[in-house]
PDBQT receptor file of N, H, CA, C and O in Angstrom, charges set to zero:
ATOM      1  N   MET A   1     -55.762  65.699  -8.715  1.00  0.00    +0.000 N 
ATOM      2  CA  MET A   1     -55.019  64.308  -7.815  1.00  0.00    +0.000 C 
ATOM      3  C   MET A   1     -53.909  63.936  -7.771  1.00  0.00    +0.000 C 
ATOM      4  O   MET A   1     -53.217  63.443  -8.661  1.00  0.00    +0.000 OA
ATOM      5  N   ALA A   2     -53.533  64.300  -6.042  1.00  0.00    +0.000 N 
ATOM      6  H   ALA A   2     -54.095  64.701  -5.319  1.00  0.00    +0.000 HD
ATOM      7  CA  ALA A   2     -51.934  63.435  -5.638  1.00  0.00    +0.000 C 
ATOM      8  C   ALA A   2     -51.782  62.091  -5.657  1.00  0.00    +0.000 C 
ATOM      9  O   ALA A   2     -52.625  61.340  -5.167  1.00  0.00    +0.000 OA
ATOM     10  N   THR A   3     -50.234  61.510  -6.465  1.00  0.00    +0.000 N 
ATOM     11  H   THR A   3     -49.550  62.121  -6.863  1.00  0.00    +0.000 HD
ATOM     12  CA  THR A   3     -50.409  60.003  -6.484  1.00  0.00    +0.000 C 
ATOM     13  C   THR A   3     -49.713  59.765  -5.145  1.00  0.00    +0.000 C 
ATOM     14  O   THR A   3     -49.361  58.588  -5.072  1.00  0.00    +0.000 OA
ATOM     15  N   GLY A   4     -49.441  60.368  -4.222  1.00  0.00    +0.000 N 
ATOM     16  H   GLY A   4     -49.727  61.325  -4.281  1.00  0.00    +0.000 HD
ATOM     17  CA  GLY A   4     -48.100  59.832  -3.811  1.00  0.00    +0.000 C 
ATOM     18  C   GLY A   4     -46.330  60.199  -3.407  1.00  0.00    +0.000 C 
ATOM     19  O   GLY A   4     -45.448  61.052  -3.504  1.00  0.00    +0.000 OA
ATOM     20  N   ARG A   5     -46.514  59.412  -3.115  1.00  0.00    +0.000 N 
ATOM     21  H   ARG A   5     -47.231  58.719  -3.036  1.00  0.00    +0.000 HD
ATOM     22  CA  ARG A   5     -44.258  59.322  -3.345  1.00  0.00    +0.000 C 
ATOM     23  C   ARG A   5     -44.069  58.336  -4.377  1.00  0.00    +0.000 C 
ATOM     24  O   ARG A   5     -42.857  58.214  -4.556  1.00  0.00    +0.000 OA
ATOM     25  N   LYS A   6     -44.599  57.728  -4.986  1.00  0.00    +0.000 N 
ATOM     26  H   LYS A   6     -45.583  57.827  -4.841  1.00  0.00    +0.000 HD
ATOM     27  CA  LYS A   6     -44.455  56.568  -6.056  1.00  0.00    +0.000 C 
ATOM     28  C   LYS A   6     -45.247  56.666  -6.951  1.00  0.00    +0.000 C 
ATOM     29  O   LYS A   6     -46.265  57.287  -6.646  1.00  0.00    +0.000 OA
ATOM     30  N   ASN A   7     -45.163  56.128  -8.412  1.00  0.00    +0.000 N 
ATOM     31  H   ASN A   7     -44.336  55.624  -8.660  1.00  0.00    +0.000 HD
ATOM     32  CA  ASN A   7     -46.376  56.123  -9.359  1.00  0.00    +0.000 C 
ATOM     33  C   ASN A   7     -46.032  54.910  -9.913  1.00  0.00    +0.000 C 
ATOM     34  O   ASN A   7     -45.811  53.759  -9.536  1.00  0.00    +0.000 OA
ATOM     35  N   ASN A   8     -46.069  55.707 -11.182  1.00  0.00    +0.000 N 
ATOM     36  H   ASN A   8     -46.248  56.642 -11.487  1.00  0.00    +0.000 HD
ATOM     37  CA  ASN A   8     -45.679  54.473 -12.179  1.00  0.00    +0.000 C 
ATOM     38  C   ASN A   8     -44.136  53.907 -12.794  1.00  0.00    +0.000 C 
ATOM     39  O   ASN A   8     -43.634  52.868 -13.222  1.00  0.00    +0.000 OA
ATOM     40  N   LYS A   9     -43.703  55.588 -12.475  1.00  0.00    +0.000 N 
ATOM     41  H   LYS A   9     -44.111  56.432 -12.127  1.00  0.00    +0.000 HD
ATOM     42  CA  LYS A   9     -42.759  55.814 -13.588  1.00  0.00    +0.000 C 
ATOM     43  C   LYS A   9     -41.892  56.750 -12.456  1.00  0.00    +0.000 C 
ATOM     44  O   LYS A   9     -41.128  57.682 -12.704  1.00  0.00    +0.000 OA
ATOM     45  N   SER A  10     -42.188  56.309 -11.414  1.00  0.00    +0.000 N 
ATOM     46  H   SER A  10     -42.809  55.551 -11.212  1.00  0.00    +0.000 HD
ATOM     47  CA  SER A  10     -40.784  56.872 -10.000  1.00  0.00    +0.000 C 
ATOM     48  C   SER A  10     -41.486  57.124  -9.070  1.00  0.00    +0.000 C 
ATOM     49  O   SER A  10     -42.685  56.879  -8.935  1.00  0.00    +0.000 OA
ATOM     50  N   LEU A  11     -40.665  57.707  -8.265  1.00  0.00    +0.000 N 
ATOM     51  H   LEU A  11     -39.691  57.905  -8.375  1.00  0.00    +0.000 HD
ATOM     52  CA  LEU A  11     -40.667  56.804  -6.722  1.00  0.00    +0.000 C 
ATOM     53  C   LEU A  11     -40.025  58.569  -6.587  1.00  0.00    +0.000 C 
ATOM     54  O   LEU A  11     -39.282  59.116  -7.401  1.00  0.00    +0.000 OA
ATOM     55  N   GLN A  12     -40.733  59.327  -4.984  1.00  0.00    +0.000 N 
ATOM     56  H   GLN A  12     -41.337  58.882  -4.322  1.00  0.00    +0.000 HD
ATOM     57  CA  GLN A  12     -40.143  60.750  -4.761  1.00  0.00    +0.000 C 
ATOM     58  C   GLN A  12     -39.332  60.212  -3.361  1.00  0.00    +0.000 C 
ATOM     59  O   GLN A  12     -39.561  59.204  -2.692  1.00  0.00    +0.000 OA
ATOM     60  N   VAL A  13     -38.126  61.444  -3.141  1.00  0.00    +0.000 N 
ATOM     61  H   VAL A  13     -37.940  62.263  -3.684  1.00  0.00    +0.000 HD
ATOM     62  CA  VAL A  13     -37.166  60.910  -2.401  1.00  0.00    +0.000 C 
ATOM     63  C   VAL A  13     -36.593  61.869  -1.564  1.00  0.00    +0.000 C 
ATOM     64  O   VAL A  13     -35.704  62.332  -2.278  1.00  0.00    +0.000 OA
ATOM     65  N   SER A  14     -36.547  62.472  -0.463  1.00  0.00    +0.000 N 
ATOM     66  H   SER A  14     -37.269  62.095   0.117  1.00  0.00    +0.000 HD
ATOM     67  CA  SER A  14     -35.866  63.659  -0.359  1.00  0.00    +0.000 C 
ATOM     68  C   SER A  14     -34.390  63.388   0.261  1.00  0.00    +0.000 C 
ATOM     69  O   SER A  14     -34.104  62.518   1.084  1.00  0.00    +0.000 OA
ATOM     70  N   VAL A  15     -33.565  64.295  -0.300  1.00  0.00    +0.000 N 
ATOM     71  H   VAL A  15     -33.797  65.002  -0.968  1.00  0.00    +0.000 HD
ATOM     72  CA  VAL A  15     -32.119  64.009   0.056  1.00  0.00    +0.000 C 
ATOM     73  C   VAL A  15     -32.231  65.486   1.190  1.00  0.00    +0.000 C 
ATOM     74  O   VAL A  15     -33.055  66.392   1.315  1.00  0.00    +0.000 OA
ATOM     75  N   ARG A  16     -30.916  65.123   1.885  1.00  0.00    +0.000 N 
ATOM     76  H   ARG A  16     -30.246  64.387   1.784  1.00  0.00    +0.000 HD
ATOM     77  CA  ARG A  16     -30.259  66.342   2.148  1.00  0.00    +0.000 C 
ATOM     78  C   ARG A  16     -28.946  67.247   1.749  1.00  0.00    +0.000 C 
ATOM     79  O   ARG A  16     -27.863  66.793   2.117  1.00  0.00    +0.000 OA
ATOM     80  N   LEU A  17     -28.950  67.925   1.354  1.00  0.00    +0.000 N 
ATOM     81  H   LEU A  17     -29.830  68.293   1.055  1.00  0.00    +0.000 HD
ATOM     82  CA  LEU A  17     -27.157  67.952   0.585  1.00  0.00    +0.000 C 
ATOM     83  C   LEU A  17     -27.049  69.081   1.880  1.00  0.00    +0.000 C 
ATOM     84  O   LEU A  17     -27.959  69.589   2.535  1.00  0.00    +0.000 OA
ATOM     85  N   PRO A  18     -25.177  69.311   2.001  1.00  0.00    +0.000 N 
ATOM     86  CA  PRO A  18     -24.947  70.687   2.485  1.00  0.00    +0.000 C 
ATOM     87  C   PRO A  18     -25.148  71.518   1.028  1.00  0.00    +0.000 C 
ATOM     88  O   PRO A  18     -25.166  71.407  -0.198  1.00  0.00    +0.000 OA
ATOM     89  N   LEU A  19     -25.319  72.672   2.458  1.00  0.00    +0.000 N 
ATOM     90  H   LEU A  19     -25.305  72.762   3.453  1.00  0.00    +0.000 HD
ATOM     91  CA  LEU A  19     -25.286  73.793   1.513  1.00  0.00    +0.000 C 
ATOM     92  C   LEU A  19     -24.945  74.617   1.050  1.00  0.00    +0.000 C 
ATOM     93  O   LEU A  19     -25.654  75.517   0.600  1.00  0.00    +0.000 OA
ATOM     94  N   ASP A  20     -23.452  74.547   1.013  1.00  0.00    +0.000 N 
ATOM     95  H   ASP A  20     -22.876  73.816   1.379  1.00  0.00    +0.000 HD
ATOM     96  CA  ASP A  20     -22.397  74.776   0.010  1.00  0.00    +0.000 C 
ATOM     97  C   ASP A  20     -22.497  74.165  -1.281  1.00  0.00    +0.000 C 
ATOM     98  O   ASP A  20     -22.639  74.885  -2.270  1.00  0.00    +0.000 OA
ATOM     99  N   ASP A  21     -22.415  72.392  -1.430  1.00  0.00    +0.000 N 
ATOM    100  H   ASP A  21     -22.300  71.807  -0.627  1.00  0.00    +0.000 HD
ATOM    101  CA  ASP A  21     -22.882  71.585  -2.563  1.00  0.00    +0.000 C 
ATOM    102  C   ASP A  21     -24.444  72.788  -2.610  1.00  0.00    +0.000 C 
ATOM    103  O   ASP A  21     -24.504  73.590  -3.542  1.00  0.00    +0.000 OA
ATOM    104  N   LEU A  22     -25.261  72.769  -1.839  1.00  0.00    +0.000 N 
ATOM    105  H   LEU A  22     -25.213  72.117  -1.082  1.00  0.00    +0.000 HD
ATOM    106  CA  LEU A  22     -26.394  72.972  -2.776  1.00  0.00    +0.000 C 
ATOM    107  C   LEU A  22     -26.450  74.384  -3.645  1.00  0.00    +0.000 C 
ATOM    108  O   LEU A  22     -27.270  74.775  -4.476  1.00  0.00    +0.000 OA
ATOM    109  N   GLU A  23     -25.280  74.970  -3.131  1.00  0.00    +0.000 N 
ATOM    110  H   GLU A  23     -24.614  74.652  -2.457  1.00  0.00    +0.000 HD
ATOM    111  CA  GLU A  23     -25.326  76.945  -3.523  1.00  0.00    +0.000 C 
ATOM    112  C   GLU A  23     -24.211  76.662  -4.925  1.00  0.00    +0.000 C 
ATOM    113  O   GLU A  23     -24.214  77.498  -5.828  1.00  0.00    +0.000 OA
ATOM    114  N   LEU A  24     -23.453  75.657  -4.996  1.00  0.00    +0.000 N 
ATOM    115  H   LEU A  24     -23.450  74.978  -4.262  1.00  0.00    +0.000 HD
ATOM    116  CA  LEU A  24     -22.901  75.190  -5.957  1.00  0.00    +0.000 C 
ATOM    117  C   LEU A  24     -23.591  75.199  -7.243  1.00  0.00    +0.000 C 
ATOM    118  O   LEU A  24     -23.394  75.799  -8.299  1.00  0.00    +0.000 OA
ATOM    119  N   ILE A  25     -24.748  74.075  -6.707  1.00  0.00    +0.000 N 
ATOM    120  H   ILE A  25     -24.908  73.587  -5.848  1.00  0.00    +0.000 HD
ATOM    121  CA  ILE A  25     -25.183  73.397  -7.689  1.00  0.00    +0.000 C 
ATOM    122  C   ILE A  25     -25.943  74.666  -8.135  1.00  0.00    +0.000 C 
ATOM    123  O   ILE A  25     -26.111  74.708  -9.354  1.00  0.00    +0.000 OA
ATOM    124  N   GLU A  26     -26.520  75.875  -7.330  1.00  0.00    +0.000 N 
ATOM    125  H   GLU A  26     -26.384  75.841  -6.340  1.00  0.00    +0.000 HD
ATOM    126  CA  GLU A  26     -27.485  76.325  -7.855  1.00  0.00    +0.000 C 
ATOM    127  C   GLU A  26     -26.297  77.715  -8.878  1.00  0.00    +0.000 C 
ATOM    128  O   GLU A  26     -27.147  78.403  -9.444  1.00  0.00    +0.000 OA
ATOM    129  N   ASN A  27     -25.670  77.974  -9.052  1.00  0.00    +0.000 N 
ATOM    130  H   ASN A  27     -24.980  77.416  -8.592  1.00  0.00    +0.000 HD
ATOM    131  CA  ASN A  27     -24.700  79.139  -9.178  1.00  0.00    +0.000 C 
ATOM    132  C   ASN A  27     -23.866  78.403 -11.141  1.00  0.00    +0.000 C 
ATOM    133  O   ASN A  27     -23.165  78.980 -11.971  1.00  0.00    +0.000 OA
ATOM    134  N   VAL A  28     -24.569  76.682 -11.092  1.00  0.00    +0.000 N 
ATOM    135  H   VAL A  28     -25.139  76.213 -10.417  1.00  0.00    +0.000 HD
ATOM    136  CA  VAL A  28     -24.589  76.164 -12.168  1.00  0.00    +0.000 C 
ATOM    137  C   VAL A  28     -25.619  75.931 -13.293  1.00  0.00    +0.000 C 
ATOM    138  O   VAL A  28     -25.740  76.075 -14.509  1.00  0.00    +0.000 OA
ATOM    139  N   LYS A  29     -26.360  75.449 -12.106  1.00  0.00    +0.000 N 
ATOM    140  H   LYS A  29     -26.262  75.333 -11.117  1.00  0.00    +0.000 HD
ATOM    141  CA  LYS A  29     -27.554  74.738 -13.246  1.00  0.00    +0.000 C 
ATOM    142  C   LYS A  29     -28.101  76.279 -14.292  1.00  0.00    +0.000 C 
ATOM    143  O   LYS A  29     -27.877  77.474 -14.096  1.00  0.00    +0.000 OA
ATOM    144  N   GLU A  30     -28.657  75.772 -15.091  1.00  0.00    +0.000 N 
ATOM    145  H   GLU A  30     -28.839  74.802 -15.250  1.00  0.00    +0.000 HD
ATOM    146  CA  GLU A  30     -28.931  76.218 -16.466  1.00  0.00    +0.000 C 
ATOM    147  C   GLU A  30     -30.080  76.934 -15.921  1.00  0.00    +0.000 C 
ATOM    148  O   GLU A  30     -30.459  76.513 -14.828  1.00  0.00    +0.000 OA
ATOM    149  N   LYS A  31     -30.972  78.287 -16.608  1.00  0.00    +0.000 N 
ATOM    150  H   LYS A  31     -30.664  78.629 -17.496  1.00  0.00    +0.000 HD
ATOM    151  CA  LYS A  31     -31.498  79.096 -16.926  1.00  0.00    +0.000 C 
ATOM    152  C   LYS A  31     -32.804  78.401 -17.031  1.00  0.00    +0.000 C 
ATOM    153  O   LYS A  31     -32.971  77.987 -18.178  1.00  0.00    +0.000 OA
ATOM    154  N   GLY A  32     -33.948  78.087 -16.099  1.00  0.00    +0.000 N 
ATOM    155  H   GLY A  32     -33.812  78.424 -15.168  1.00  0.00    +0.000 HD
ATOM    156  CA  GLY A  32     -34.924  77.321 -15.479  1.00  0.00    +0.000 C 
ATOM    157  C   GLY A  32     -34.813  75.526 -15.181  1.00  0.00    +0.000 C 
ATOM    158  O   GLY A  32     -35.730  74.757 -14.894  1.00  0.00    +0.000 OA
ATOM    159  N   GLU A  33     -33.617  75.286 -15.337  1.00  0.00    +0.000 N 
ATOM    160  H   GLU A  33     -32.872  75.911 -15.571  1.00  0.00    +0.000 HD
ATOM    161  CA  GLU A  33     -33.547  74.244 -14.669  1.00  0.00    +0.000 C 
ATOM    162  C   GLU A  33     -34.273  73.895 -13.497  1.00  0.00    +0.000 C 
ATOM    163  O   GLU A  33     -34.749  74.948 -13.071  1.00  0.00    +0.000 OA
ATOM    164  N   SER A  34     -34.523  73.165 -12.933  1.00  0.00    +0.000 N 
ATOM    165  H   SER A  34     -34.137  72.310 -13.280  1.00  0.00    +0.000 HD
ATOM    166  CA  SER A  34     -35.227  72.538 -11.733  1.00  0.00    +0.000 C 
ATOM    167  C   SER A  34     -33.701  72.120 -11.006  1.00  0.00    +0.000 C 
ATOM    168  O   SER A  34     -32.656  71.866 -11.605  1.00  0.00    +0.000 OA
ATOM    169  N   THR A  35     -33.878  72.135  -9.898  1.00  0.00    +0.000 N 
ATOM    170  H   THR A  35     -34.727  72.342  -9.411  1.00  0.00    +0.000 HD
ATOM    171  CA  THR A  35     -32.735  71.315  -9.184  1.00  0.00    +0.000 C 
ATOM    172  C   THR A  35     -32.727  70.175  -8.984  1.00  0.00    +0.000 C 
ATOM    173  O   THR A  35     -31.681  69.675  -8.572  1.00  0.00    +0.000 OA
ATOM    174  N   ALA A  36     -34.028  69.250  -9.227  1.00  0.00    +0.000 N 
ATOM    175  H   ALA A  36     -34.879  69.656  -9.562  1.00  0.00    +0.000 HD
ATOM    176  CA  ALA A  36     -34.353  67.882  -8.904  1.00  0.00    +0.000 C 
ATOM    177  C   ALA A  36     -33.715  67.635 -10.533  1.00  0.00    +0.000 C 
ATOM    178  O   ALA A  36     -33.058  66.614 -10.733  1.00  0.00    +0.000 OA
ATOM    179  N   GLY A  37     -33.991  68.802 -11.872  1.00  0.00    +0.000 N 
ATOM    180  H   GLY A  37     -34.525  69.632 -11.709  1.00  0.00    +0.000 HD
ATOM    181  CA  GLY A  37     -33.246  67.573 -12.939  1.00  0.00    +0.000 C 
ATOM    182  C   GLY A  37     -31.884  68.087 -12.690  1.00  0.00    +0.000 C 
ATOM    183  O   GLY A  37     -31.030  68.078 -13.576  1.00  0.00    +0.000 OA
ATOM    184  N   PHE A  38     -31.699  68.470 -11.671  1.00  0.00    +0.000 N 
ATOM    185  H   PHE A  38     -32.393  68.478 -10.951  1.00  0.00    +0.000 HD
ATOM    186  CA  PHE A  38     -30.214  68.516 -12.602  1.00  0.00    +0.000 C 
ATOM    187  C   PHE A  38     -29.135  67.920 -11.669  1.00  0.00    +0.000 C 
ATOM    188  O   PHE A  38     -27.911  67.837 -11.778  1.00  0.00    +0.000 OA
ATOM    189  N   LEU A  39     -30.257  67.426 -10.448  1.00  0.00    +0.000 N 
ATOM    190  H   LEU A  39     -31.251  67.494 -10.360  1.00  0.00    +0.000 HD
ATOM    191  CA  LEU A  39     -29.342  65.964 -10.280  1.00  0.00    +0.000 C 
ATOM    192  C   LEU A  39     -29.573  64.887 -10.347  1.00  0.00    +0.000 C 
ATOM    193  O   LEU A  39     -28.878  63.930 -10.004  1.00  0.00    +0.000 OA
ATOM    194  N   ILE A  40     -30.928  64.923 -10.955  1.00  0.00    +0.000 N 
ATOM    195  H   ILE A  40     -31.492  65.700 -11.234  1.00  0.00    +0.000 HD
ATOM    196  CA  ILE A  40     -30.940  63.567 -12.114  1.00  0.00    +0.000 C 
ATOM    197  C   ILE A  40     -30.496  63.205 -13.345  1.00  0.00    +0.000 C 
ATOM    198  O   ILE A  40     -30.816  62.267 -14.075  1.00  0.00    +0.000 OA
ATOM    199  N   THR A  41     -29.943  63.827 -13.432  1.00  0.00    +0.000 N 
ATOM    200  H   THR A  41     -29.682  64.589 -12.839  1.00  0.00    +0.000 HD
ATOM    201  CA  THR A  41     -28.787  64.916 -14.521  1.00  0.00    +0.000 C 
ATOM    202  C   THR A  41     -27.985  64.231 -14.442  1.00  0.00    +0.000 C 
ATOM    203  O   THR A  41     -27.992  63.357 -15.308  1.00  0.00    +0.000 OA
ATOM    204  N   ALA A  42     -26.975  64.188 -13.535  1.00  0.00    +0.000 N 
ATOM    205  H   ALA A  42     -26.969  64.899 -12.831  1.00  0.00    +0.000 HD
ATOM    206  CA  ALA A  42     -26.031  64.157 -12.454  1.00  0.00    +0.000 C 
ATOM    207  C   ALA A  42     -25.931  62.899 -11.812  1.00  0.00    +0.000 C 
ATOM    208  O   ALA A  42     -24.838  62.466 -11.448  1.00  0.00    +0.000 OA
ATOM    209  N   ALA A  43     -26.900  62.334 -11.658  1.00  0.00    +0.000 N 
ATOM    210  H   ALA A  43     -27.789  62.686 -11.954  1.00  0.00    +0.000 HD
ATOM    211  CA  ALA A  43     -26.587  60.538 -11.134  1.00  0.00    +0.000 C 
ATOM    212  C   ALA A  43     -26.969  59.812 -12.215  1.00  0.00    +0.000 C 
ATOM    213  O   ALA A  43     -26.265  58.818 -12.392  1.00  0.00    +0.000 OA
ATOM    214  N   LYS A  44     -28.118  60.022 -13.239  1.00  0.00    +0.000 N 
ATOM    215  H   LYS A  44     -28.689  60.830 -13.095  1.00  0.00    +0.000 HD
ATOM    216  CA  LYS A  44     -27.286  59.180 -14.459  1.00  0.00    +0.000 C 
ATOM    217  C   LYS A  44     -25.941  59.793 -15.868  1.00  0.00    +0.000 C 
ATOM    218  O   LYS A  44     -25.568  59.432 -16.985  1.00  0.00    +0.000 OA
ATOM    219  N   GLY A  45     -25.640  60.895 -14.862  1.00  0.00    +0.000 N 
ATOM    220  H   GLY A  45     -25.943  61.188 -13.955  1.00  0.00    +0.000 HD
ATOM    221  CA  GLY A  45     -24.216  60.634 -15.615  1.00  0.00    +0.000 C 
ATOM    222  C   GLY A  45     -23.122  59.763 -15.298  1.00  0.00    +0.000 C 
ATOM    223  O   GLY A  45     -22.370  59.155 -16.060  1.00  0.00    +0.000 OA
ATOM    224  N   GLU A  46     -23.179  59.830 -13.216  1.00  0.00    +0.000 N 
ATOM    225  H   GLU A  46     -23.789  60.324 -12.597  1.00  0.00    +0.000 HD
ATOM    226  CA  GLU A  46     -23.031  59.033 -12.683  1.00  0.00    +0.000 C 
ATOM    227  C   GLU A  46     -22.416  57.126 -12.702  1.00  0.00    +0.000 C 
ATOM    228  O   GLU A  46     -21.478  56.329 -12.668  1.00  0.00    +0.000 OA
ATOM    229  N   ILE A  47     -24.184  57.419 -12.800  1.00  0.00    +0.000 N 
ATOM    230  H   ILE A  47     -24.946  58.066 -12.828  1.00  0.00    +0.000 HD
ATOM    231  CA  ILE A  47     -24.177  55.926 -13.290  1.00  0.00    +0.000 C 
ATOM    232  C   ILE A  47     -23.111  55.035 -14.299  1.00  0.00    +0.000 C 
ATOM    233  O   ILE A  47     -22.439  54.004 -14.257  1.00  0.00    +0.000 OA
ATOM    234  N   LYS A  48     -23.464  56.264 -15.317  1.00  0.00    +0.000 N 
ATOM    235  H   LYS A  48     -24.010  57.101 -15.351  1.00  0.00    +0.000 HD
ATOM    236  CA  LYS A  48     -22.964  55.822 -16.705  1.00  0.00    +0.000 C 
ATOM    237  C   LYS A  48     -21.095  55.428 -16.167  1.00  0.00    +0.000 C 
ATOM    238  O   LYS A  48     -20.487  54.364 -16.054  1.00  0.00    +0.000 OA
ATOM    239  N   ARG A  49     -20.684  56.929 -15.945  1.00  0.00    +0.000 N 
ATOM    240  H   ARG A  49     -21.178  57.793 -16.037  1.00  0.00    +0.000 HD
ATOM    241  CA  ARG A  49     -19.873  56.426 -15.654  1.00  0.00    +0.000 C 
ATOM    242  C   ARG A  49     -19.130  54.939 -14.834  1.00  0.00    +0.000 C 
ATOM    243  O   ARG A  49     -18.520  54.011 -15.364  1.00  0.00    +0.000 OA
ATOM    244  N   ARG A  50     -19.464  55.163 -13.384  1.00  0.00    +0.000 N 
ATOM    245  H   ARG A  50     -19.959  55.917 -12.953  1.00  0.00    +0.000 HD
ATOM    246  CA  ARG A  50     -19.333  53.368 -13.357  1.00  0.00    +0.000 C 
ATOM    247  C   ARG A  50     -19.234  52.256 -13.316  1.00  0.00    +0.000 C 
ATOM    248  O   ARG A  50     -18.493  51.363 -12.907  1.00  0.00    +0.000 OA
ATOM    249  N   GLN A  51     -21.016  52.607 -14.327  1.00  0.00    +0.000 N 
ATOM    250  H   GLN A  51     -21.618  53.332 -14.659  1.00  0.00    +0.000 HD
ATOM    251  CA  GLN A  51     -20.884  51.333 -15.626  1.00  0.00    +0.000 C 
ATOM    252  C   GLN A  51     -19.883  51.056 -16.644  1.00  0.00    +0.000 C 
ATOM    253  O   GLN A  51     -19.786  49.941 -17.156  1.00  0.00    +0.000 OA
ATOM    254  N   ARG A  52     -19.059  52.135 -16.983  1.00  0.00    +0.000 N 
ATOM    255  H   ARG A  52     -19.137  53.041 -16.566  1.00  0.00    +0.000 HD
ATOM    256  CA  ARG A  52     -17.785  51.591 -17.376  1.00  0.00    +0.000 C 
ATOM    257  C   ARG A  52     -16.678  52.078 -16.966  1.00  0.00    +0.000 C 
ATOM    258  O   ARG A  52     -15.896  52.429 -17.849  1.00  0.00    +0.000 OA
ATOM    259  N   LYS A  53     -16.348  52.217 -15.836  1.00  0.00    +0.000 N 
ATOM    260  H   LYS A  53     -16.984  51.932 -15.118  1.00  0.00    +0.000 HD
ATOM    261  CA  LYS A  53     -15.262  52.046 -14.746  1.00  0.00    +0.000 C 
ATOM    262  C   LYS A  53     -15.317  50.320 -14.085  1.00  0.00    +0.000 C 
ATOM    263  O   LYS A  53     -14.290  49.711 -13.785  1.00  0.00    +0.000 OA
ATOM    264  N   LYS A  54     -16.432  49.858 -13.977  1.00  0.00    +0.000 N 
ATOM    265  H   LYS A  54     -17.267  50.352 -14.221  1.00  0.00    +0.000 HD
ATOM    266  CA  LYS A  54     -16.807  48.613 -13.544  1.00  0.00    +0.000 C 
ATOM    267  C   LYS A  54     -16.952  48.030 -14.771  1.00  0.00    +0.000 C 
ATOM    268  O   LYS A  54     -17.668  47.077 -14.462  1.00  0.00    +0.000 OA
ATOM    269  N   SER A  55     -16.771  47.937 -15.948  1.00  0.00    +0.000 N 
ATOM    270  H   SER A  55     -16.189  48.711 -16.199  1.00  0.00    +0.000 HD
ATOM    271  CA  SER A  55     -16.320  46.871 -17.362  1.00  0.00    +0.000 C 
ATOM    272  C   SER A  55     -15.893  47.320 -17.513  1.00  0.00    +0.000 C 
ATOM    273  O   SER A  55     -15.336  47.018 -16.458  1.00  0.00    +0.000 OA
ATOM    274  N   LYS A  56     -15.293  48.072 -17.896  1.00  0.00    +0.000 N 
ATOM    275  H   LYS A  56     -15.745  48.318 -18.753  1.00  0.00    +0.000 HD
ATOM    276  CA  LYS A  56     -13.503  48.404 -17.643  1.00  0.00    +0.000 C 
ATOM    277  C   LYS A  56     -12.737  46.966 -16.749  1.00  0.00    +0.000 C 
ATOM    278  O   LYS A  56     -11.960  46.113 -17.179  1.00  0.00    +0.000 OA
ATOM    279  N   VAL A  57     -13.282  47.133 -15.494  1.00  0.00    +0.000 N 
ATOM    280  H   VAL A  57     -13.913  47.825 -15.144  1.00  0.00    +0.000 HD
ATOM    281  CA  VAL A  57     -12.456  46.202 -14.494  1.00  0.00    +0.000 C 
ATOM    282  C   VAL A  57     -12.661  44.578 -14.927  1.00  0.00    +0.000 C 
ATOM    283  O   VAL A  57     -11.950  43.604 -15.171  1.00  0.00    +0.000 OA
ATOM    284  N   ASP A  58     -13.955  44.889 -14.868  1.00  0.00    +0.000 N 
ATOM    285  H   ASP A  58     -14.533  45.681 -14.669  1.00  0.00    +0.000 HD
ATOM    286  CA  ASP A  58     -13.824  43.213 -15.689  1.00  0.00    +0.000 C 
ATOM    287  C   ASP A  58     -13.278  42.615 -17.084  1.00  0.00    +0.000 C 
ATOM    288  O   ASP A  58     -12.947  41.438 -17.229  1.00  0.00    +0.000 OA
ATOM    289  N   SER A  59     -13.240  43.473 -17.955  1.00  0.00    +0.000 N 
ATOM    290  H   SER A  59     -13.509  44.429 -17.837  1.00  0.00    +0.000 HD
ATOM    291  CA  SER A  59     -12.743  43.237 -19.238  1.00  0.00    +0.000 C 
ATOM    292  C   SER A  59     -10.921  42.885 -18.939  1.00  0.00    +0.000 C 
ATOM    293  O   SER A  59     -10.070  42.514 -19.748  1.00  0.00    +0.000 OA
ATOM    294  N   GLU A  60     -10.776  43.235 -17.173  1.00  0.00    +0.000 N 
ATOM    295  H   GLU A  60     -11.467  43.536 -16.515  1.00  0.00    +0.000 HD
ATOM    296  CA  GLU A  60      -9.512  43.492 -17.039  1.00  0.00    +0.000 C 
ATOM    297  C   GLU A  60      -8.459  41.866 -16.952  1.00  0.00    +0.000 C 
ATOM    298  O   GLU A  60      -7.322  41.405 -17.054  1.00  0.00    +0.000 OA
ATOM    299  N   GLY A  61     -10.567  41.396 -16.564  1.00  0.00    +0.000 N 
ATOM    300  H   GLY A  61     -11.491  41.770 -16.481  1.00  0.00    +0.000 HD
ATOM    301  CA  GLY A  61      -9.882  40.602 -15.991  1.00  0.00    +0.000 C 
ATOM    302  C   GLY A  61      -9.291  40.247 -14.195  1.00  0.00    +0.000 C 
ATOM    303  O   GLY A  61      -8.550  39.291 -13.967  1.00  0.00    +0.000 OA
TER     304      GLY A  61
C-alpha cells in the first residue's frame, strides 16, 4: 500500500535538473546506484561542507 508523499522517515519531493547536469550524474554514478541515492549522498556532503564552513566563520568571530 502506498504511503503517499510523506511517511515517518522521509518526504517525497520532485526536482527539475538541467539535462547537462543529469547526464554528468549518470556518467559518474556507481553501478547499481540510483539517481535518488546519488542526490541524497551529494546533499549530505554539501550539508556537512556548509556546516564546517559556518563553524569556521563563527569561530573566527
